[in-house]
C-alpha positions as CSV (number, residue, x, y, z in Angstrom):
1,M,94.7,-66.3,63.7
2,P,93.5,-69.5,62.1
3,L,90.1,-69.4,60.4
4,D,87.2,-71.3,61.9
5,Q,86.1,-73.5,59.0
6,E,82.9,-74.4,60.6
7,A,82.0,-70.7,61.0
8,L,82.8,-70.1,57.3
9,E,80.6,-73.0,56.2
10,S,77.7,-71.7,58.2
11,L,78.0,-68.3,56.4
12,R,78.1,-69.8,52.9
13,R,74.7,-69.9,51.1
14,K,73.7,-73.3,49.9
15,P,72.5,-73.7,46.3
16,G,68.7,-73.0,46.1
17,A,68.6,-71.5,49.6
18,G,66.7,-68.3,49.7
19,A,65.8,-68.5,46.0
20,T,62.2,-69.1,46.7
21,R,61.8,-65.7,48.3
22,Y,63.9,-63.5,46.0
23,D,64.0,-65.2,42.6
24,R,60.5,-66.6,42.2
25,G,58.9,-63.3,41.1
26,P,61.4,-62.5,38.3
27,R,61.3,-66.1,37.0
28,R,57.5,-66.0,36.8
29,S,57.5,-62.7,35.0
30,R,60.0,-64.0,32.4
31,L,57.7,-67.0,31.9
32,W,54.6,-64.9,31.2
33,I,56.6,-62.6,28.9
34,A,57.8,-65.7,26.9
35,L,54.2,-67.0,26.6
36,A,52.9,-63.6,25.5
37,V,55.6,-63.3,22.8
38,A,54.8,-66.9,21.6
39,A,51.1,-66.1,21.4
40,L,51.8,-62.9,19.5
41,L,54.0,-64.7,17.0
42,A,51.3,-67.4,16.5
43,T,48.7,-64.7,16.0
44,V,50.8,-62.9,13.4
45,A,51.5,-66.2,11.6
46,L,47.8,-67.1,11.5
47,W,46.9,-63.6,10.3
48,R,49.5,-63.8,7.6
49,V,48.1,-67.1,6.5
50,F,44.4,-66.6,6.9
51,G,44.0,-62.9,7.1
52,T,45.8,-61.5,4.1
53,P,44.5,-63.0,0.8
54,V,47.2,-64.9,-1.1
55,Q,47.6,-63.7,-4.7
56,V,47.1,-66.7,-7.0
57,Q,46.6,-67.5,-10.6
58,T,43.8,-70.0,-11.5
59,V,42.9,-72.4,-14.2
60,L,39.4,-73.9,-15.0
61,V,39.3,-77.6,-15.3
62,E,37.2,-78.6,-18.4
63,S,34.5,-81.1,-17.7
64,P,35.2,-84.5,-19.4
65,S,31.7,-84.5,-20.8
66,A,32.5,-81.4,-22.8
67,A,35.4,-83.2,-24.4
68,A,33.2,-86.2,-25.3
69,D,31.6,-84.2,-28.1
70,G,33.5,-82.6,-30.9
71,A,32.6,-79.2,-32.2
72,V,31.8,-79.5,-36.0
73,L,30.7,-75.8,-36.4
74,N,30.8,-72.5,-34.6
75,A,28.3,-69.7,-35.2
76,S,27.1,-66.5,-33.6
77,G,23.5,-65.3,-33.1
78,Y,21.1,-63.8,-30.6
79,V,18.6,-64.8,-28.0
80,V,15.1,-64.2,-29.3
81,A,11.6,-64.6,-27.9
82,R,9.1,-66.3,-30.2
83,R,6.1,-64.6,-28.5
84,L,6.6,-60.8,-28.4
85,A,3.7,-58.4,-28.8
86,T,3.2,-54.6,-28.8
87,V,-0.1,-54.2,-27.0
88,S,-2.5,-51.5,-28.2
89,S,-6.2,-50.6,-27.7
90,K,-9.0,-51.8,-30.0
91,V,-10.4,-48.2,-30.3
92,T,-9.0,-44.7,-30.4
93,G,-9.2,-42.9,-27.1
94,R,-7.4,-40.9,-24.5
95,I,-5.5,-42.8,-21.8
96,S,-6.8,-42.3,-18.3
97,E,-4.7,-44.9,-16.4
98,V,-1.5,-46.9,-16.9
99,L,-1.3,-49.8,-14.4
100,F,2.2,-51.2,-15.1
101,E,5.9,-50.4,-15.2
102,E,8.8,-51.8,-17.2
103,G,10.0,-55.2,-15.9
104,A,6.7,-56.1,-14.3
105,S,5.4,-59.6,-14.7
106,V,1.8,-59.7,-16.0
107,K,-0.8,-62.5,-16.2
108,D,-2.9,-63.4,-19.2
109,G,-5.9,-61.0,-19.4
110,Q,-4.5,-58.6,-16.8
111,V,-5.6,-54.9,-17.2
112,L,-2.6,-52.8,-18.4
113,A,-4.4,-49.5,-19.0
114,R,-7.8,-47.8,-19.3
115,L,-9.0,-45.2,-21.7
116,D,-11.4,-42.4,-20.9
117,P,-14.9,-44.1,-20.7
118,A,-17.2,-41.0,-20.8
119,T,-18.4,-41.4,-24.4
120,A,-18.7,-45.2,-24.2
121,Q,-20.7,-44.9,-20.9
122,A,-23.1,-42.4,-22.6
123,D,-23.6,-44.8,-25.5
124,R,-24.3,-47.6,-23.2
125,R,-26.9,-45.6,-21.3
126,V,-28.7,-44.7,-24.6
127,A,-28.6,-48.4,-25.7
128,A,-30.0,-49.4,-22.3
129,S,-32.8,-46.9,-22.5
130,G,-33.7,-48.1,-26.1
131,L,-33.9,-51.7,-24.8
132,E,-36.2,-50.6,-21.9
133,A,-38.5,-48.7,-24.4
134,A,-38.7,-51.7,-26.7
135,R,-39.6,-54.0,-23.8
136,R,-42.4,-51.6,-22.7
137,S,-43.8,-51.4,-26.2
138,L,-43.7,-55.2,-26.4
139,R,-45.6,-55.4,-23.2
140,E,-48.3,-53.1,-24.4
141,I,-48.8,-55.2,-27.6
142,E,-49.1,-58.3,-25.5
143,V,-51.8,-56.8,-23.4
144,R,-53.8,-55.5,-26.4
145,L,-53.4,-58.9,-28.1
146,A,-54.8,-60.7,-25.1
147,D,-57.8,-58.3,-25.0
148,A,-58.3,-58.7,-28.8
149,R,-58.4,-62.5,-28.4
150,K,-61.0,-62.3,-25.7
151,T,-63.1,-60.1,-28.0
152,L,-62.7,-62.5,-30.8
153,G,-64.0,-65.3,-28.7
154,R,-67.1,-63.4,-27.6
155,N,-67.9,-62.4,-31.2
156,R,-67.7,-66.0,-32.3
157,S,-70.2,-67.0,-29.7
158,L,-72.5,-64.1,-30.7
159,V,-72.2,-65.0,-34.4
160,D,-73.2,-68.6,-33.6
161,K,-76.3,-67.2,-31.9
162,S,-76.9,-64.9,-34.8
163,L,-76.8,-61.8,-32.5
164,V,-74.1,-60.0,-34.5
165,S,-73.2,-59.9,-38.1
166,R,-70.3,-61.8,-39.7
167,S,-68.4,-58.6,-40.4
168,V,-67.9,-58.0,-36.7
169,L,-66.3,-61.4,-36.4
170,D,-64.1,-60.7,-39.4
171,S,-62.9,-57.4,-37.8
172,S,-62.0,-59.1,-34.6
173,E,-60.0,-61.8,-36.4
174,A,-58.2,-59.1,-38.4
175,E,-57.4,-57.2,-35.2
176,V,-55.9,-60.3,-33.6
177,A,-53.8,-61.1,-36.6
178,A,-52.5,-57.5,-36.7
179,L,-51.6,-57.6,-33.1
180,E,-49.8,-60.9,-33.4
181,A,-47.7,-59.5,-36.3
182,R,-46.9,-56.4,-34.2
183,L,-46.0,-58.8,-31.3
184,E,-43.4,-60.5,-33.5
185,S,-42.1,-57.1,-34.7
186,G,-41.9,-55.9,-31.1
187,R,-39.9,-59.0,-30.1
188,A,-37.5,-58.4,-33.0
189,E,-37.1,-54.8,-31.9
190,V,-36.3,-56.0,-28.4
191,G,-33.6,-58.3,-29.8
192,V,-32.1,-55.4,-31.8
193,A,-32.1,-53.3,-28.7
194,Q,-30.3,-56.0,-26.7
195,A,-27.7,-56.3,-29.5
196,R,-27.1,-52.6,-29.4
197,L,-26.7,-52.7,-25.7
198,A,-24.2,-55.6,-26.1
199,V,-22.2,-53.6,-28.7
200,A,-22.2,-50.5,-26.3
201,Q,-21.0,-52.8,-23.5
202,Q,-18.3,-54.2,-25.7
203,G,-17.2,-50.7,-26.6
204,L,-16.9,-49.9,-22.9
205,D,-15.0,-53.1,-22.2
206,D,-12.6,-52.3,-25.1
207,L,-11.4,-49.3,-23.2
208,E,-9.6,-51.7,-20.9
209,V,-6.3,-52.8,-22.5
210,R,-5.4,-56.3,-21.4
211,A,-2.3,-58.5,-21.7
212,P,-2.7,-61.0,-24.5
213,F,-0.6,-63.6,-22.7
214,A,1.5,-64.0,-19.5
215,G,4.9,-62.4,-19.7
216,V,7.2,-59.5,-18.8
217,V,6.7,-55.9,-19.8
218,I,9.9,-54.7,-21.5
219,S,8.7,-51.4,-22.8
220,K,6.2,-48.7,-21.5
221,D,5.2,-46.7,-24.6
222,A,2.4,-44.4,-23.4
223,Q,1.4,-42.2,-20.4
224,P,-1.9,-41.0,-19.0
225,G,-3.3,-38.1,-21.1
226,E,-1.9,-39.3,-24.4
227,T,-4.1,-40.5,-27.2
228,V,-3.7,-44.1,-28.4
229,S,-5.1,-45.7,-31.6
230,P,-4.9,-49.1,-33.2
231,I,-3.8,-47.5,-36.5
232,S,-1.3,-44.8,-37.2
233,A,-3.1,-41.4,-37.2
234,G,-0.1,-39.4,-38.5
235,G,1.5,-36.3,-37.0
236,G,3.4,-38.2,-34.3
237,F,1.0,-37.2,-31.5
238,T,-1.0,-40.5,-31.4
239,R,0.4,-43.6,-29.9
240,T,-0.1,-46.9,-31.6
241,G,1.1,-49.0,-28.7
242,I,0.9,-48.9,-24.9
243,A,3.4,-51.7,-23.9
244,T,5.6,-54.4,-25.3
245,I,5.3,-57.8,-23.6
246,V,7.7,-60.8,-23.9
247,D,6.8,-64.4,-23.1
248,M,9.9,-65.4,-21.3
249,D,9.1,-69.1,-21.7
250,S,9.5,-68.7,-25.5
251,R,13.2,-67.7,-25.4
252,E,15.4,-69.5,-27.9
253,I,18.5,-68.9,-30.1
254,E,18.6,-67.9,-33.7
255,V,21.8,-68.1,-35.6
256,D,22.7,-67.7,-39.3
257,V,24.8,-70.5,-40.6
258,N,26.8,-70.1,-43.8
259,E,25.1,-72.2,-46.5
260,A,28.4,-73.9,-47.3
261,Y,28.4,-75.5,-43.8
262,I,24.7,-76.2,-43.3
263,N,25.2,-79.9,-44.1
264,R,26.9,-80.1,-40.7
265,V,23.7,-79.2,-38.9
266,H,20.7,-81.5,-38.3
267,D,17.5,-81.6,-36.1
268,D,17.9,-82.4,-32.4
269,Q,21.7,-81.9,-32.7
270,K,23.3,-81.0,-29.4
271,V,24.9,-77.6,-29.0
272,E,26.9,-75.7,-26.4
273,A,26.0,-72.0,-26.2
274,T,28.0,-69.2,-24.5
275,L,26.5,-65.8,-23.8
276,D,28.7,-62.8,-24.4
277,A,27.7,-61.5,-21.0
278,Y,28.8,-64.8,-19.2
279,P,31.8,-66.2,-21.2
280,D,32.5,-68.9,-18.5
281,W,29.0,-70.3,-18.5
282,K,28.3,-73.1,-20.9
283,V,24.6,-73.4,-21.7
284,P,23.4,-76.7,-23.3
285,G,20.8,-76.8,-26.0
286,H,19.6,-78.6,-29.1
287,V,18.6,-77.7,-32.7
288,I,14.8,-77.2,-33.1
289,S,14.7,-76.8,-36.8
290,I,16.5,-75.5,-39.9
291,V,14.4,-72.8,-41.5
292,P,13.9,-74.1,-45.1
293,T,15.1,-71.0,-47.0
294,A,18.3,-69.2,-47.6
295,D,19.2,-65.5,-47.5
296,R,20.3,-64.6,-51.0
297,Q,22.2,-61.5,-49.8
298,K,24.1,-63.1,-46.9
299,A,24.3,-66.7,-48.2
300,T,23.1,-68.0,-44.9
301,V,20.5,-70.3,-43.5
302,R,18.7,-69.6,-40.2
303,V,18.8,-72.2,-37.5
304,R,16.5,-72.2,-34.4
305,I,18.0,-73.6,-31.2
306,A,16.2,-74.4,-27.9
307,F,17.7,-74.1,-24.4
308,E,17.7,-77.3,-22.4
309,Q,16.8,-75.2,-19.3
310,L,15.8,-71.6,-19.2
311,D,17.6,-69.3,-16.7
312,P,16.7,-65.7,-15.6
313,R,20.1,-64.5,-16.7
314,I,19.2,-65.3,-20.4
315,L,17.6,-62.1,-21.8
316,P,16.1,-61.5,-25.2
317,D,18.5,-59.8,-27.8
318,M,21.6,-61.0,-25.9
319,G,24.5,-61.9,-28.1
320,I,25.5,-65.6,-28.0
321,K,28.0,-68.0,-29.6
322,V,27.0,-71.5,-30.4
323,R,29.2,-74.7,-30.9
324,F,27.4,-77.4,-32.8
325,L,28.5,-80.7,-31.4
326,E,28.7,-84.2,-32.9
327,A,28.7,-87.0,-30.3
328,R,31.4,-89.6,-30.7
329,S,29.7,-92.6,-29.2
330,D,32.3,-95.0,-30.5
331,A,35.2,-93.2,-28.7
332,A,36.6,-94.2,-25.4
333,P,35.5,-92.3,-22.3
334,P,37.5,-89.1,-22.1
335,A,40.1,-88.6,-19.4
336,L,40.1,-85.6,-17.1
337,K,43.3,-83.6,-17.6
338,I,44.7,-80.7,-15.7
339,P,47.8,-78.5,-16.3
340,A,50.9,-80.0,-14.7
341,D,51.8,-76.7,-12.9
342,A,48.5,-77.1,-10.9
343,V,49.7,-80.3,-9.3
344,A,51.5,-80.0,-5.9
345,R,53.8,-83.0,-5.4
346,D,55.1,-84.3,-2.0
347,G,57.1,-87.4,-2.7
348,E,54.7,-90.0,-4.0
349,S,51.6,-88.1,-3.2
350,A,50.0,-85.4,-5.3
351,S,47.3,-82.8,-4.6
352,A,45.7,-79.7,-6.0
353,W,44.3,-76.5,-4.5
354,V,40.6,-76.0,-5.4
355,V,39.3,-72.4,-5.2
356,R,35.8,-72.1,-3.8
357,D,34.1,-68.9,-2.6
358,G,37.3,-67.0,-2.3
359,R,39.1,-69.7,-0.2
360,V,41.2,-72.8,-1.1
361,E,40.8,-76.4,-0.3
362,Q,43.6,-79.0,-0.7
363,R,42.4,-82.0,-2.7
364,T,44.4,-85.3,-2.8
365,L,44.7,-86.6,-6.3
366,K,45.3,-89.9,-7.9
367,I,47.2,-89.1,-11.1
368,G,48.2,-91.0,-14.2
369,A,50.5,-90.2,-17.1
370,E,51.8,-86.8,-18.0
371,D,51.8,-85.7,-21.6
372,G,52.3,-82.3,-23.2
373,G,52.2,-80.3,-19.9
374,E,49.0,-82.0,-18.8
375,V,48.4,-84.6,-16.1
376,V,45.7,-87.2,-16.3
377,V,43.6,-87.2,-13.1
378,L,42.2,-90.6,-12.2
379,D,40.5,-89.6,-8.9
380,G,40.0,-86.5,-6.8
381,L,38.4,-84.2,-9.3
382,Q,35.2,-84.3,-11.3
383,G,35.7,-81.5,-13.8
384,G,34.5,-77.9,-13.7
385,E,36.6,-77.0,-10.6
386,T,38.8,-73.9,-10.5
387,L,42.4,-74.8,-9.5
388,V,45.4,-72.7,-8.4
389,S,48.1,-72.6,-11.0
390,K,51.7,-72.8,-9.5
391,P,50.5,-73.0,-5.9
392,S,52.4,-70.9,-3.3
393,P,53.9,-72.5,-0.2
394,R,51.9,-70.0,1.8
395,L,48.6,-71.8,0.9
396,R,46.8,-73.6,3.7
397,D,43.4,-75.2,3.9
398,G,40.8,-72.4,4.2
399,A,43.2,-69.6,3.3
400,R,41.7,-66.6,1.5
401,V,42.9,-66.0,-2.0
402,E,42.3,-63.5,-4.7
403,L,43.0,-63.6,-8.4
404,Q,46.4,-62.2,-9.4
405,A,46.3,-59.6,-12.1
406,Q,47.8,-60.9,-15.3
């Protein structure tokens, strides 16, 4: 039986026919799965770049200004305070209050401690009573003198009228003269009593131990209940000081320079100091003076150096190293150089990775000649930056980094 071609064609499914109903769902699912996988891969890539810190080695770029001066001498010394005082009381007494702690900032004249005032207050009361008694005695003399002067006036009138004898007038004059002398004596006694009261008041004021200048308390040497004295009383039970105060504005550097090299140091000479506690921090300063005497035992001369700007990190008695600089004004301006392995090259362009706050930033550079493993930087850096040495291809702008252990 021959096949009906028209019937067969009607049964054949045309391309695309029915796909909308049966194939649309699977295709959409595969599309969403592909997008999710792509997003996951992108997230992993970003996390690997920005999430995990990249281990790097760094190098510090020396400022060209530091190279402009040549070090003619190196020396070691200490930070010292020119104004440092151990505060004690003016009188011997028992401490009743201590009003400070170590590290506290104090003002000039601030009360640091008080001594027991019982005896001093009693002395002041006695002196005040003596002054009051002297004033009352003086008042009595003034009243009697006024009366004696009136009597003298009446007797003179009576003598002129020949009603009394001359001896009565002489007695009145003597009485007035005696009372006037007693008045002067009474006034002197009042002055003495006032001076005694002032001394007693001063003794009471001396029981308050005050700061001699503004500064910071670095030592607390006494406690309430202990006895303090301005002189050593022996036995070890009497304190001779209550606190030690440092004027932080008087900090400077003292170094001992070998006398064979003291000719390299002069007044106002620029120096670069480095604290042992902060080896990467260069502190500028200048020579104040050269103490005009030598130490016979050590063969050294002491040199005083001032900081250009004080900083809270600079503490008395810290160890410090000093480079005495000699400016080379006739030399050409120094070039900024960085190690060649800190330069990332891409064809004709060059860049460097600058580390700041734990992240890196790519900085485009304009470089010059390379000599001895160093590249001259004409533009892009100022000096003082921290650069990545041998940068990794994983580095991206903003990526987190941490210093690789050597």
